[in-house]
C-alpha positions, 0 to 999 in steps of 0.5 A, a space after each residue: 524515239 520521238 514521243 507520240 502525243 497524238 492522243 492529246 489532239 482534237 481537231 478544231 472542227 470537233 464538237 463540244 460533246 466529242 471533246 467532253 467525251 474525249 477528256 473523260 476517256 483520257 482522264 484529262 481536263 486539257 487537250 491540244 487543238 490542231 488544224 491541218 496537223 498544226 498547233 491551233 490552240 488549247 481547250 480546257 474543261 473550263 472552256 467547255 463548262 463556260 460554253 454549256 453554262 451559256 447554253 451553246 449547242 453541244 454539237 457546235 465546234 470547239 473553234 467557236 468557243 476557244 479563248 484567245 491568248 492561250 499560254 504555250 511554250 515555244 522552241 528555245 524557251 528556257 525549261 525553268 521559264 516553262 515550268 514557272 509558266 505552267 505553275 502560274 497558269 496551272 496547266 496539267 501540261 504545256 505544249 512546246 511549239 515551233 515557229 511553224 506551229 509544229 508540236 515539238 514536245 509536251 511537258 507534263 505536270 508530273 515532269 516537274 520537280 516541284 510537282 509533289 509540293 506544288 501540284 495542288 492549288 493553295 485554295 482556302 475556301 473556308 466554307 462549311 460542308 454538310 454531308 447527308 449521311 443518314 440514309 440506309 444505302 438500300 442500293 448497296 444491300 447486303 453490304 449496308 446491312 452491316 456497314 452504314 453507306 458512308 463507311 463502305 471502303 474505297 481502297 484504304 479509306 471510306 467513302 465519307 473520308 474521300 468526300 471530306 478529303 476532297 473538301 480539305 484540299 480546297 481549304 474546307 474543314 468544318 463538316 456538319 454530318 447528318 446521321 440516322 441509320 447506324 449513327 453510332 457506328 459513323 460517329 465512333 469511326 470518324 471520332 476514332 480517326 482524330 484527324 486534325 483536318 476534320 472539324 466534325 459536327 453531327 446532327 441527327 434525324 430521329 426519322 428519315 427526312 429526305 435529302 434536305 429535311 434535316 437541314 432545318 436542324 442547322 438553323 442559326 448554326 450556319 451563317 455563310 454560303 455552304 456546300 451540301 453533298 450526298 455521302 456516296 458521290 465523288 466529283 472530280 472538279 475544282 470546287 473553287 470554280 463552282 463557288 466562283 460561278 455560284 457567287 458571280 451569278 448571284 445564285 441562291 442554289 447551285 446544282 452540280 450536274 453531270 453531262 450524260 449522253 445516251 444513244 438509243 441502239 435502235 431506229 426510233 419512229 414518230 407517228 401522227 394521226 391514224 398511225 401514219 409515220 411522221 419521221 424516223 431517226 436511226 440510233 438517235 443520241 440524247 444529252 441530259 444534265 444529271 443531278 450529281 448530289 452536290 450543291 452550294 446553298 445560301 444560308 437563308 435557305 435553311 429557314 425555308 426547310 420545313 421543321 421535322 418534315 420529309 423534304 427532298 432538296 429537289 422540293 426546295 429547288 422547285 420552290 425557288 425556280 417557280 418563285 422566279 429565284 436564281 437556281 444555277 447549274 454548274 456542268 461537269 463531265 460524266 466521267 468527273 462524277 462517280 455515284 458510288 451508291 450503286 454496285 456497278 460504280 462501286 465495283 469500278 473503283 476496284 477494277 471489277 466493273 
């Protein structure tokens, strides 16, 4: 029976926003673009991200942002060569195309014999990671009345282990963990793991200092570009791509933001003077960039954090952009961001949401 790959197809005339949503639905970061039922190109999450960074309208068609020279396999190609090509370009799948541009087959990453060893990029970012783990986790009460939020379980691990392992996968092993609420419990649990992949340094708030106030305690301890992450978010993104954007753009801070699309389920009305109707729009859609809680910072910014003062990282961001300094935003899809700090998302991790 011929395999059906049509779920992976999007049309060349589909919008950027539509394709972004489709990737989330399929949990894929690569799709096949067709035109007149024939192979046309491939579109990756990177293509969409580059378009969003350029501020291209999300209603634009994907045909306007596609790369030239996309690598695919062709009918008659040796299977070994196809596998090598996949490993080289890091595609999660490779379509096999006929001379008539029909899609004959699709070879998936999981089909490769080498996938167990080679499906992770050999990336060694070697950057420090600061995890803000001092909050009380009030959105997850009553669970956090007993456990600190970083130690809430997800499967066989805790939230903070999931976050740390994501960084370990890209070669980051040096962690600075800001603690306050139930600090002793967090220290005891993580120290008991004796995980050789983790090099953990704790720094403690004596009082709540917001999402960035405790960073002043790291002055003269971090002297290179570094990540900052909330302790309740998981981002499904290659962090090397975020770092490359941050560095190449010369940013002082880069904020990772999720593209959130909301549809108002009613007709909306705009009025003018004397209550007269000006316009009406049926079930409008709005798209926003949502702060996920993951950042890249340059080390000199630590000196700009006030000492022993309640200070959110958004205060620092506002300070920089009002001074005309570079604050970048790296977009990820809504489905690539999981905010485990609220009950709805936490329960989804167990299929109950």
